[in-house]
N, C-alpha and C positions, 0 to 999 in steps of 0.2 A: 311348576314343580321345581324345587331347588335341586341343584346338582347332586348334593349329598343324598337326598331322598331318591333321586333317579338312579344313582349307583346302587343303593340298597335294594330298591325294587327290582332292578335288572338282575342282581345277584340272586335274589330270592326266587324270581321266576325261572331263572336258569337252573337253580338247585331243584326246584319242584319238577322241572322237566326231566332232570337226571334221575331223581328218585322215582318218578312215574315210569321212566324207561326201564330202570332196573327191576321194578316190580313187574312190569309187563313181560320182561324177558324170563323171569323166574316162574311164571305161571305155566302149569302143565309141562314141566320139564321131566323128561324120561332119561334114564342114564345112558341110553343108546343114541339119543338125538344130538345133533350138532347145534351149536349156538346159531340162532336165526336172527334175521334183521328185525329190530323192534317195530311195532306198529307205527303208523305215521303220526299220530297225535303227539306223543311225548317228544319226538325230535323237533317238531315245529315249535312247541312251547319252549324248549331249551334254546332254540335258535332265536326266538323273539326276545328272550331274556338276555342273551348275549348281545343282541343288537341294541337293546335299551342300555345295557351297561357300557357298550362301546360309545354310544352317542353321549352318554354322561361323561365319559373320560375325554372325549373330544371337546365337549363344552368346557371342561375343566382346563384344558390346555390352550384354548384360544380365547381371545376377547372379541366378542361380537358387538357391533355398534347398533 
């Protein structure tokens, strides 16, 4: 996979995780409840996307032989 496409894929996966987490947090919200921790799924998706993006940035900054 090229570096550019890896950057784009990582950013899209991280964005999907953030969107999923915000959707999960807004489900069944009552005015008297406090903000709770989102479920485990969206946070892991966001973390995987950030790791993919960081690896692409690292690949962009170094020359591997």
